[in-house]
C-alpha positions in Angstrom: 30.7 -120.7 43.1 33.3 -118.0 42.7 35.2 -116.3 45.5 32.8 -113.4 45.6 30.0 -115.8 46.6 28.0 -114.7 43.5 26.7 -117.4 41.2 27.3 -116.5 37.6 24.0 -117.9 36.4 22.1 -115.6 38.9 23.4 -112.6 36.9 22.0 -113.5 33.6 18.6 -113.8 32.0 19.5 -116.4 29.4 22.3 -118.8 29.3 24.7 -120.2 26.7 23.6 -120.5 23.1 20.0 -120.2 24.3 20.8 -116.4 24.6 20.9 -116.1 20.8 18.5 -113.8 19.1 15.4 -115.6 18.0 16.0 -117.2 14.6 13.1 -115.3 13.1 14.5 -111.9 14.2 18.0 -112.8 13.1 16.7 -113.9 9.6 14.9 -110.6 9.2 17.9 -108.6 10.2 20.3 -110.5 7.9 17.9 -110.2 5.0 18.2 -106.4 5.0 22.1 -106.4 5.0 23.8 -105.6 1.7 25.5 -108.4 -0.2 29.1 -107.9 -1.2 30.1 -109.4 -4.5 33.6 -110.7 -4.0 34.7 -113.8 -5.9 37.2 -114.6 -3.1 34.5 -114.8 -0.5 33.5 -118.5 -1.0 31.2 -118.7 2.0 29.4 -115.8 3.7 26.2 -115.7 5.6 23.7 -116.4 2.8 23.4 -120.2 3.5 23.6 -119.9 7.3 27.0 -121.5 7.4 29.1 -121.7 10.5 32.0 -119.4 9.4 33.2 -117.4 6.5 35.7 -118.8 4.1 38.0 -116.4 2.0 40.1 -117.8 -0.8 43.8 -117.1 -0.2 44.7 -118.1 -3.8 47.0 -120.9 -2.9 44.5 -123.7 -2.4 43.7 -122.6 1.1 40.9 -120.6 2.6 40.9 -118.2 5.5 38.2 -119.2 8.0 36.8 -116.7 10.4 34.1 -116.8 13.1 33.1 -115.4 16.4 30.8 -116.6 19.3 30.2 -115.5 22.8 27.4 -115.8 25.4 26.4 -115.5 29.0 27.2 -118.4 31.5 25.2 -121.5 31.8 27.3 -122.8 34.7 28.5 -121.0 37.9 32.1 -122.1 37.9 34.0 -119.4 36.0 36.8 -121.7 34.8 34.3 -124.2 33.5 32.4 -121.4 31.8 35.5 -120.3 30.0 36.2 -123.8 28.8 32.6 -124.2 27.4 32.6 -120.8 25.7 36.0 -121.4 24.0 35.1 -124.9 22.9 31.8 -123.6 21.4 33.5 -120.7 19.5 36.3 -122.9 18.1 33.8 -125.5 16.9 32.7 -123.4 13.9 36.1 -123.7 12.2 36.1 -127.5 12.5 32.5 -127.6 11.2 33.8 -126.0 8.0 36.5 -128.7 7.6 39.2 -126.3 8.8 41.8 -126.0 11.6 41.6 -123.1 14.0 44.9 -121.3 14.5 44.4 -117.9 16.3 41.9 -116.5 18.7 41.0 -113.2 20.4 39.2 -113.2 23.7 35.9 -111.3 24.0 35.0 -110.6 27.6 32.1 -108.6 29.0 32.4 -108.3 32.8 30.4 -106.7 35.6 32.1 -104.6 38.3 30.3 -106.7 41.0 32.6 -109.6 40.4 36.2 -109.8 41.4 39.1 -109.7 39.0 40.0 -113.3 40.0 36.7 -114.4 38.5 37.7 -112.8 35.2 41.0 -114.4 35.4 39.4 -117.8 35.9 37.1 -117.4 32.9 40.1 -116.4 30.7 42.1 -119.3 32.1 39.4 -121.8 31.2 39.3 -120.4 27.6 43.1 -120.6 27.4 43.0 -124.2 28.5 40.7 -125.2 25.6 42.7 -123.2 23.1 45.9 -124.9 24.3 44.2 -128.3 23.8 43.1 -127.2 20.3 46.6 -126.0 19.3 45.3 -122.4 19.0 47.2 -119.3 20.0 45.3 -116.7 22.0 46.8 -113.5 20.5 44.8 -110.8 22.4 41.3 -109.7 22.9 38.9 -107.0 24.1 37.0 -106.5 27.3 34.1 -104.1 28.3 32.1 -103.5 31.5 28.7 -105.1 31.3 26.0 -105.9 33.9 26.0 -109.5 32.7 29.2 -111.6 32.3 29.7 -112.9 28.7 32.7 -114.6 27.2 33.8 -116.1 23.9 36.3 -115.9 21.1 36.9 -114.5 17.7 38.6 -117.3 15.8 40.7 -117.5 12.7 41.7 -120.7 11.0 42.6 -122.3 7.6 41.0 -124.9 5.4 42.2 -126.8 2.4 39.6 -125.8 -0.2 39.3 -129.3 -1.6 38.4 -130.5 1.9 36.1 -127.6 2.8 32.7 -128.5 4.3 29.6 -126.4 4.2 25.9 -126.6 4.9 25.1 -126.9 1.2 26.9 -130.1 0.3 24.6 -132.9 1.5 23.7 -135.4 -1.3 20.7 -137.7 -1.7 21.6 -141.0 -0.3 24.1 -139.7 2.3 23.8 -140.9 5.9 23.6 -138.4 8.8 25.9 -138.8 11.8 25.5 -136.8 15.0 28.7 -136.8 17.1 27.3 -135.7 20.5 24.2 -136.3 22.5 21.5 -133.7 22.8 20.1 -132.1 26.0 22.5 -129.3 27.2 19.8 -126.6 27.2 17.3 -128.6 29.1 19.8 -130.0 31.7 21.4 -126.6 32.4 17.9 -125.0 32.7 17.0 -127.7 35.2 20.2 -127.1 37.2 19.6 -123.4 37.3 16.1 -124.1 38.7 17.8 -126.3 41.4 15.9 -129.4 40.2 19.0 -131.2 39.0 22.1 -131.7 41.1 25.8 -131.4 40.1 26.0 -135.1 39.1 22.9 -134.7 36.9 24.2 -131.7 35.0 27.8 -133.1 34.7 26.8 -135.1 31.6 26.1 -131.8 29.9 29.2 -130.0 31.1 31.4 -132.9 30.1 30.0 -132.8 26.6 30.2 -129.0 26.3 33.9 -128.9 27.1 34.7 -131.8 24.6 36.3 -130.2 21.5 34.8 -131.0 18.1 38.4 -131.2 17.0 38.1 -134.9 17.6 35.0 -135.3 15.5 36.6 -133.3 12.7 39.9 -135.3 12.8 38.0 -138.6 12.7 36.8 -137.5 9.2 40.4 -137.8 7.8 40.4 -140.0 4.8 36.6 -140.0 4.5 34.5 -138.2 1.8 32.2 -136.1 3.9 29.9 -133.9 1.9 28.5 -131.5 4.4 28.7 -130.6 8.1 27.5 -128.1 10.7 27.8 -127.9 14.4 24.5 -128.2 16.4 24.2 -125.1 18.6 21.6 -122.6 19.6 19.1 -123.3 16.8 18.8 -127.0 17.9 19.2 -130.1 15.8 16.0 -129.3 14.0 17.1 -125.8 13.1 20.5 -126.7 11.9 19.1 -129.7 10.0 16.7 -127.3 8.3 19.5 -125.0 7.3 21.5 -127.9 5.9 18.6 -129.3 4.0 17.6 -125.9 2.5 21.2 -125.0 1.5 21.6 -128.4 -0.1 18.2 -128.5 -1.9 17.3 -131.8 -0.1 15.2 -133.2 2.7 16.8 -134.6 5.8 15.0 -137.7 7.2 15.8 -138.1 10.9 14.9 -141.1 13.1 14.2 -139.6 16.5 14.6 -142.9 18.3 18.2 -143.1 17.1 19.2 -139.6 18.2 21.6 -139.8 21.3 20.0 -138.0 24.2 21.7 -137.1 27.5 20.7 -138.9 30.7 17.7 -137.3 32.4 17.1 -134.8 29.6 13.8 -136.3 28.6 12.8 -136.6 32.3 13.5 -132.9 32.8 11.6 -132.0 29.6 8.6 -133.9 30.9 8.7 -131.7 34.0 8.5 -128.6 31.7 12.1 -127.5 32.2 12.5 -126.2 28.7 14.6 -123.1 27.8 12.9 -120.3 26.1 15.1 -120.8 23.1 13.5 -124.1 22.4 10.1 -122.5 22.0 11.6 -119.9 19.7 13.3 -122.6 17.6 10.0 -124.5 17.4 8.1 -121.4 16.3 10.5 -120.6 13.5 11.7 -124.0 12.3 8.6 -126.1 13.3 6.6 -125.2 10.1 9.5 -126.6 8.0 9.6 -129.9 10.0 7.2 -132.8 9.5 7.1 -134.5 12.9 5.5 -137.9 13.1 2.6 -138.2 15.6 4.4 -141.1 17.3 7.4 -138.9 18.4 6.7 -138.2 22.1 6.5 -134.6 23.1 9.5 -134.7 25.5 11.7 -136.2 22.7 10.6 -133.5 20.2 11.4 -130.9 22.9 14.9 -132.3 23.0 15.1 -132.1 19.2 14.3 -128.3 19.4 16.5 -127.8 22.5 19.2 -125.1 21.9 22.6 -126.7 22.3 25.7 -125.1 23.7 28.9 -126.5 22.3 26.9 -129.3 20.6 28.3 -131.9 18.3 28.7 -132.1 14.5 26.0 -133.1 12.2 27.8 -134.7 9.2 26.5 -136.0 5.9 28.7 -138.6 4.3 28.4 -141.7 2.0 26.5 -144.7 3.5 29.6 -147.0 3.2 31.6 -144.6 5.3 29.1 -143.7 8.1 29.5 -146.9 10.2 33.3 -146.5 10.2 33.1 -142.9 11.2 30.7 -143.7 14.1 33.1 -146.5 15.2 36.0 -144.1 15.3 34.1 -141.6 17.4 32.9 -144.2 19.9 36.5 -145.4 20.2 37.2 -141.8 21.4 34.4 -142.1 24.0 31.9 -140.0 22.1 28.2 -141.1 21.9 28.0 -140.7 18.1 25.2 -142.3 16.1 23.7 -142.5 12.6 20.5 -140.6 13.0 19.0 -140.5 9.5 19.7 -140.0 5.8 19.4 -137.5 3.0 16.4 -137.8 0.7 15.2 -135.9 -2.4 13.6 -132.6 -1.7 10.0 -132.8 -0.7 7.5 -130.4 0.8 9.3 -130.2 4.1 13.0 -129.5 5.0 13.2 -132.2 7.7 11.0 -135.2 8.3 11.2 -136.9 11.7 10.0 -140.4 12.4 10.5 -142.8 15.3 
């Protein structure tokens, strides 16, 4: 709790990446936007990629992205850390390195300036860990607190990763466990204590820098970070951009402690239902996948891990590297030829 005695989560209707527009609405809005034909724009929003990439003409690409959201935790410093880690993630998901960031802060008058300072300090802490310079930012008054970053980075074009690169026969690796949306929803409902939600907050402040750096020397073909559209949603986007079907073994997907228990109690964020409504028709879910586990698969993640497609002979070594760093990475499936669905889930 901050010095004003006001809990940040009591000021918001939705939290973290669960506050995203419903994917169906967003898809409709984007479909009406004009496409700009510029040969230097290598990656735009057409394939639902994590960031844009603009060719600088010297073998490098400029990578840009932005992300901000309302708090999913009450501690302002921790909120700043989570929001920054989440925003920085998109550059690593493209195979790049973030370099510069601008703060984006929406802040209500009912909170003291020390709370704003703590939010910004948390963000600065994660940017410092990432080797990123915070070069400025923008703030506005808002009835709900929100924070995030606009991030600029660089990528070697021959190492660029995108949604559309997955190849038949690739193995899928997920670098973090799922469950942040469910656990933070349970905590907000006061049905999960601080110890119970800590597994989620510890994961959310872990930079995907380490998952990206562990790919050095490997021939990864595609990557995305798993955020508000859930593992199922981001897997659909990768499958459709690549012209393949992703086959996922639900029983192998790492899940945070107590996430399934909370799901069984019905503590599901609204974003999970929106994800299921939009992406569910493109997912073939085996009947033997328990409902609570399928809820986790559609759970909107805040600052989730990377989903990486890479050759079978490199996947085990990549997982071993990540586990050596303390991350609960796992091989969760493989890439198959395109079939009638985008994602097929079995136990």
